[in-house]
Structures are given as C-alpha cells and as structure tokens.
C-alpha positions as CSV (number, residue, x, y, z in Angstrom):
1,M,97.9,90.7,40.3
2,L,95.9,90.9,43.7
3,R,96.4,88.1,46.1
4,T,93.8,87.5,48.8
5,L,95.8,86.7,52.1
6,R,94.2,84.0,54.3
7,P,94.6,84.3,58.2
8,E,96.8,81.1,58.3
9,N,99.3,82.7,56.0
10,L,99.8,85.8,58.2
11,N,102.0,86.0,61.2
12,V,101.3,88.9,63.6
13,S,103.6,89.3,66.7
14,A,105.1,92.1,68.8
15,T,108.5,92.7,69.6
16,E,110.3,95.5,71.4
17,G,107.1,97.7,71.5
18,R,106.2,97.2,67.9
19,V,103.7,95.0,66.1
20,L,105.0,92.8,63.2
21,I,103.0,91.6,60.4
22,D,104.5,89.0,58.1
23,G,103.1,86.9,55.2
24,P,103.5,86.2,51.5
25,G,104.2,89.4,49.9
26,V,103.7,91.5,53.3
27,A,106.2,92.5,55.9
28,V,105.2,95.4,57.9
29,T,106.3,96.8,61.3
30,L,104.0,99.3,63.1
31,N,104.1,101.2,66.2
32,V,101.4,100.7,68.6
33,E,99.2,103.7,67.6
34,A,99.5,102.7,63.8
35,A,98.7,99.0,64.6
36,S,95.6,100.2,66.7
37,A,94.3,102.6,63.8
38,L,94.8,99.8,61.3
39,S,92.9,97.4,63.5
40,D,90.0,99.8,63.6
41,Q,90.0,100.2,59.8
42,L,90.2,96.4,59.1
43,L,87.3,95.9,61.5
44,A,85.3,98.7,59.7
45,G,86.3,97.1,56.2
46,C,85.1,93.6,57.3
47,T,81.8,95.1,58.5
48,L,81.3,96.7,55.0
49,A,82.5,93.6,53.2
50,R,80.0,91.5,55.2
51,Q,77.2,93.9,54.3
52,Q,78.1,93.7,50.7
53,K,78.3,90.0,50.6
54,R,74.9,89.6,52.3
55,A,73.4,92.1,49.9
56,A,74.9,90.3,46.8
57,I,73.6,87.0,48.3
58,S,70.0,88.5,48.8
59,Q,70.0,90.0,45.4
60,A,71.0,86.8,43.7
61,S,68.3,84.9,45.4
62,H,65.7,87.5,44.2
63,S,66.9,87.6,40.8
64,G,66.1,84.0,39.6
65,P,64.6,83.4,36.3
66,S,61.6,85.3,35.2
67,S,58.3,83.5,35.1
68,S,56.8,85.7,32.5
69,G,56.5,84.6,28.9
C-alpha cells in the first residue's frame, strides 16, 4: 500500500558531507550531488502535481449538472 508522507513526518539533515532523509518507511543517505538532483526532480514533480490539481479543480467546476432536459 502506498503511503503519502507528510513534511512533518520527514527529517532531513546533513552529516559528514551526506544528506540524510528519515521518516516512516524511509531511510536514505545521499551524497550532495544525488541530493541536489533529487531536489530538482522533486520540484519538477511538485510543479506538475500542482498543475494537475488545478486542472482537475477547473474541470470539476465546469462539469456540473447538465441543464438540458
């Protein structure tokens, strides 16, 4: 089952030149380059998810009950 992680459940820190991400079901250590690339990918994913959410809201508001009949 997929679980949506909330920011308050994640701990991101750095030690000895590595980035640590720890949370429920997640424990990752990344080097700086990998962490930076992941950050870019997460930002791109967030942008796309926000666009999808806005499109879904817009579509829902335009697909109300039909007045024909």
